[in-house]
C-alpha positions in Angstrom: 8.5 31.8 15.3 10.1 28.6 14.0 8.4 26.9 11.1 8.6 23.1 11.1 9.4 21.6 7.7 11.1 18.6 6.1 14.6 19.5 5.0 16.2 18.1 1.8 19.7 18.8 0.4 18.0 20.2 -2.7 14.9 22.1 -3.8 11.6 20.2 -3.9 7.9 20.8 -4.7 5.3 20.9 -2.0 3.5 17.7 -1.0 0.4 16.9 -3.0 1.4 18.6 -6.2 1.7 15.3 -8.1 -1.1 12.7 -8.0 -1.6 9.3 -9.5 -4.9 7.3 -9.8 -5.9 4.0 -11.4 -8.9 3.1 -13.4 -9.8 -0.4 -14.5 -10.6 -0.5 -18.2 -13.9 -2.2 -18.7 -15.5 -4.9 -16.6 -13.1 -7.8 -16.0 -14.0 -11.0 -14.1 -12.1 -11.3 -10.8 -10.7 -7.8 -11.0 -12.0 -4.7 -9.1 -11.0 -1.2 -8.1 -10.9 -1.0 -4.4 -12.4 1.9 -2.4 -9.0 3.4 -1.6 -8.0 3.4 -5.2 -5.8 0.3 -5.7 -6.7 -2.6 -8.0 -7.4 -6.1 -6.7 -6.7 -8.9 -9.2 -6.4 -11.8 -6.7 -9.1 -13.7 -8.5 -8.3 -12.5 -12.1 -8.7 -15.2 -14.7 -7.1 -13.4 -17.6 -5.2 -10.3 -18.7 -6.7 -6.9 -18.0 -5.8 -3.2 -18.7 -5.4 -0.4 -16.1 -5.2 3.3 -17.0 -3.0 5.3 -14.6 -3.9 9.0 -14.6 -1.1 11.3 -13.6 -2.0 14.9 -12.7 0.1 17.8 -11.6 -0.7 21.0 -9.9 -0.2 24.6 -10.8 3.1 25.4 -12.7 3.6 28.2 -10.2 4.7 25.6 -7.6 7.7 24.8 -9.8 9.2 28.2 -9.0 10.4 26.6 -5.7 12.9 24.6 -7.8 14.8 27.6 -8.9 14.8 31.1 -10.3 14.1 30.2 -13.9 10.6 31.0 -15.4 10.2 27.6 -17.0 11.3 24.2 -15.6 10.1 22.1 -18.6 13.7 21.5 -19.7 14.9 20.7 -16.2 12.4 18.3 -14.7 10.0 15.5 -16.0 7.4 13.2 -14.7 8.3 9.5 -14.4 6.0 6.6 -13.6 7.8 3.7 -11.8 6.6 0.2 -11.2 8.2 -1.8 -8.4 7.7 -4.9 -6.2 9.3 -5.5 -2.8 8.8 -9.2 -3.1 10.5 -9.6 -6.4 13.0 -6.7 -5.9 11.8 -5.4 -9.3 11.8 -1.7 -10.3 11.1 -0.5 -13.8 10.4 2.9 -15.3 7.1 2.6 -17.2 7.0 6.0 -18.8 8.3 9.6 -18.9 6.3 12.7 -19.6 7.6 16.2 -20.2 6.0 19.0 -18.3 5.0 20.9 -21.4 2.7 18.1 -22.3 0.0 19.3 -20.0 -1.2 18.9 -16.4 -2.7 15.4 -17.1 -1.2 12.3 -18.6 -2.7 8.8 -19.0 -0.6 5.6 -19.1 -2.3 2.3 -20.0 -0.8 -0.9 -18.8 -1.7 -4.5 -19.3 -1.3 -7.1 -16.5 -1.6 -10.8 -16.8 -2.1 -12.9 -13.6 -0.1 -15.7 -15.2 3.0 -13.5 -15.1 2.5 -11.6 -11.8 2.4 -12.5 -8.1 2.3 -10.5 -4.9 1.8 -6.8 -4.9 2.9 -4.4 -7.6 3.4 -0.7 -6.6 3.0 2.1 -9.1 4.1 5.6 -8.3 4.8 8.9 -10.1 7.8 11.1 -9.5 8.9 14.5 -10.6 12.6 14.2 -11.2 15.4 16.4 -12.4 16.4 15.6 -16.0 19.6 17.6 -16.2 22.3 18.4 -13.7 21.9 21.9 -12.2 22.3 23.6 -8.9 24.4 20.7 -7.7 21.5 18.2 -8.2 22.1 14.9 -10.1 19.8 13.8 -13.0 17.1 11.5 -11.7 16.9 13.1 -8.3 13.2 13.3 -7.2 11.6 16.6 -6.3 8.0 15.5 -5.9 6.1 12.2 -5.7 2.5 10.9 -5.8 0.8 8.5 -3.5 1.2 4.9 -4.4 -1.3 2.8 -6.2 -1.1 -1.0 -5.7 -2.1 -3.8 -8.0 -2.8 -6.8 -5.8 -2.2 -10.3 -7.2 -2.2 -13.6 -5.4 0.9 -14.5 -3.3 3.6 -16.7 -4.8 1.6 -19.9 -4.1 -1.7 -18.5 -2.8 -4.8 -19.9 -4.5 -7.7 -17.6 -5.6 -10.4 -16.8 -3.1 -8.2 -16.4 -0.1 -9.4 -12.9 0.9 -11.5 -12.0 3.9 -15.0 -10.5 4.0 -15.3 -6.9 5.0 -18.5 -5.4 6.4 -19.6 -2.1 8.0 -21.4 -2.4 11.3 -22.5 0.4 13.7 -20.9 -0.7 16.9 -23.0 1.8 18.9 -26.2 0.0 17.9 -25.0 -3.6 18.7 -24.9 -4.7 22.3 -22.2 -7.3 21.5 -19.8 -4.5 20.5 -20.5 -2.2 23.5 -17.0 -2.5 24.9 -15.4 -1.5 21.6 -17.9 1.0 20.2 -15.1 3.6 20.0 -12.6 1.4 18.2 -11.9 1.0 14.5 -12.7 -2.6 13.8 -13.4 -6.2 15.1 -11.8 -9.2 13.4 -13.8 -12.5 13.6 -11.5 -15.4 13.0 -14.1 -18.0 13.9 -15.8 -17.8 10.5 -14.6 -19.2 7.2 -13.3 -17.0 5.7 -12.7 -14.5 8.5 -14.8 -11.3 8.6 -13.4 -7.8 9.2 -16.1 -5.6 10.7 -15.4 -1.8 10.4 -17.1 0.5 12.9 -19.6 2.6 11.0 -20.6 4.3 14.2 -17.2 6.0 14.6 -17.6 9.6 13.4 -16.2 10.2 9.9 -14.4 6.7 9.6 -16.6 5.4 6.8 -16.5 8.8 5.0 -12.7 8.9 5.1 -12.1 5.2 4.2 -14.6 5.2 1.4 -13.3 8.6 0.0 -12.0 8.6 -3.5 -9.4 11.4 -2.5 -5.9 10.7 -3.8 -4.2 13.8 -2.3 -4.7 16.2 0.5 -5.5 15.7 4.2 -8.3 13.2 3.7 -6.2 11.0 1.5 -3.3 11.0 4.0 -5.6 10.1 6.9 -7.2 7.4 4.8 -3.9 5.8 3.8 -2.7 6.0 7.3 -5.8 4.2 8.7 -5.7 1.6 6.0 -2.1 0.8 6.9 -2.9 0.7 10.6 -5.9 -1.7 10.1 -4.1 -3.9 7.6 -1.0 -4.3 9.7 -3.0 -5.3 12.8 -5.2 -7.7 10.9 -2.3 -9.4 9.2 -0.4 -9.6 12.5 -3.4 -11.3 14.3 -4.2 -13.7 11.4 -0.6 -14.8 10.7 0.3 -15.2 14.4 -2.8 -17.3 15.0 -2.0 -19.4 12.0 1.6 -19.9 13.0 0.6 -21.0 16.4 -1.2 -24.0 14.8 2.2 -25.2 13.4 3.4 -26.5 16.7 4.7 -30.1 16.4 4.2 -30.1 12.7 7.9 -29.7 11.6 8.2 -33.4 10.7 5.0 -33.5 8.6 4.9 -33.1 4.9 3.2 -30.1 3.1 0.0 -31.9 2.4 -0.4 -33.1 6.0 0.2 -29.6 7.4 -2.2 -28.0 4.9 -4.9 -30.5 5.7 -4.4 -29.9 9.4 -4.6 -26.2 9.1 -7.4 -26.1 6.5 -9.3 -23.0 5.3 -7.9 -19.5 5.6 -4.9 -20.5 7.8 -3.3 -22.5 5.0 -4.1 -19.8 2.5 -2.5 -17.1 4.6 0.6 -19.1 5.5 1.1 -20.3 1.9 0.9 -16.7 0.7 3.2 -15.3 3.3 5.8 -18.1 3.5 8.0 -16.6 0.7 8.2 -13.3 2.5 8.7 -14.7 6.0 11.4 -17.1 4.8 13.0 -14.7 2.3 12.6 -17.4 -0.3 10.1 -17.3 -3.2 9.9 -21.1 -3.2 9.2 -21.4 0.6 6.3 -23.6 1.7 4.2 -24.0 4.9 6.4 -26.9 5.9 9.4 -24.5 5.9 7.5 -22.2 8.3 6.7 -25.2 10.5 10.4 -26.1 10.7 11.3 -22.5 11.5 8.6 -22.4 14.2 10.1 -25.5 15.8 13.6 -24.1 15.9 13.3 -20.3 16.1 9.7 -19.3 16.9 10.6 -16.1 18.8 12.7 -14.7 16.0 10.0 -15.5 13.4 7.1 -13.9 15.4 8.8 -11.1 17.2 11.4 -10.0 14.6 10.7 -11.3 11.0 6.9 -11.0 11.0 6.6 -7.3 12.2 9.2 -6.3 9.7 7.6 -8.1 6.7 4.1 -6.7 7.6 5.5 -3.1 7.6 7.1 -3.7 4.2 3.8 -5.1 2.9 1.6 -2.3 4.1 4.1 0.5 3.6 3.6 1.8 7.1 6.6 4.1 7.0 5.4 5.7 3.7 1.9 6.1 5.2 3.3 7.8 8.4 5.6 10.1 6.4 2.7 11.2 4.1 0.4 11.9 7.1 3.2 13.7 9.1 4.1 15.8 6.1 0.5 16.8 5.5 0.0 18.0 9.0 3.4 19.7 9.4 2.8 21.5 6.1 -0.5 22.7 7.5 1.1 23.8 10.7 3.8 25.6 8.8 1.1 27.5 6.8 -0.8 28.4 10.0 2.3 29.6 11.7 3.3 31.6 8.7 -0.2 33.2 8.4 -0.1 34.1 12.1 3.4 35.5 12.1 
């Protein structure tokens, strides 16, 4: 029987062997660790420290990389920090495998120096050339951990409120009691209501798992919810820019007010591909090319922001790995 698997032109380690988690050092005003493991620093008022914990699985899994008994001289663990918005990618640290199955890296972040989202991820990479594989080629990777700062020009306090509600117990949600969430845009700020009555949804989304099936499903659901919420909020805010292309920035901001101005100010650099872009630039674009902005640029930028492809790949790999195991056991 055929066994489905992901093929690479070189040997790799199974999914989930390498994990990365983040812990906030101490209590810091305006900074918190989110339920899915990332760090929110959108309201940070000063510098803060984060400890990234890198853990690896059994050394036996490394036998998949080749016939040698020890791989400590051929591969190493690298922690990389990157940002789509700034096109920045920096290697933070490198750990040899013979240093143990757990390593801790402490990083200091200052909101005065950072904007947007910073992504941190651990990789197992080949250090030397062997078996036709170039140095630096990855053979395992962890899930991503995000450190969220304000957008390029987004002021503090621009987030939305998130609450859990059992839709099966509320008559007003009877028509959506089997859905994931409801987004209320009539309040200031908006409120995202997650369906506590949907079996296992709260358990999965609030889980601290960083690897395995639960972690993959959690990450996939976060990406799904986040992408839909952003799409609705940004599209609604952009629709308010009609006939505003000749107005200055202050007039447009006053007209939009509240969360709409916060959202568009934060997303303007991404949507315009310009770190200095303003809401007035979006207004001009909406006046000249609204279809391209809403139907082409916006979906692409949302996918980049939430990492939808990475989330899907992780979920797909988890279940195809499980299917492969089941088929192997039943062969």
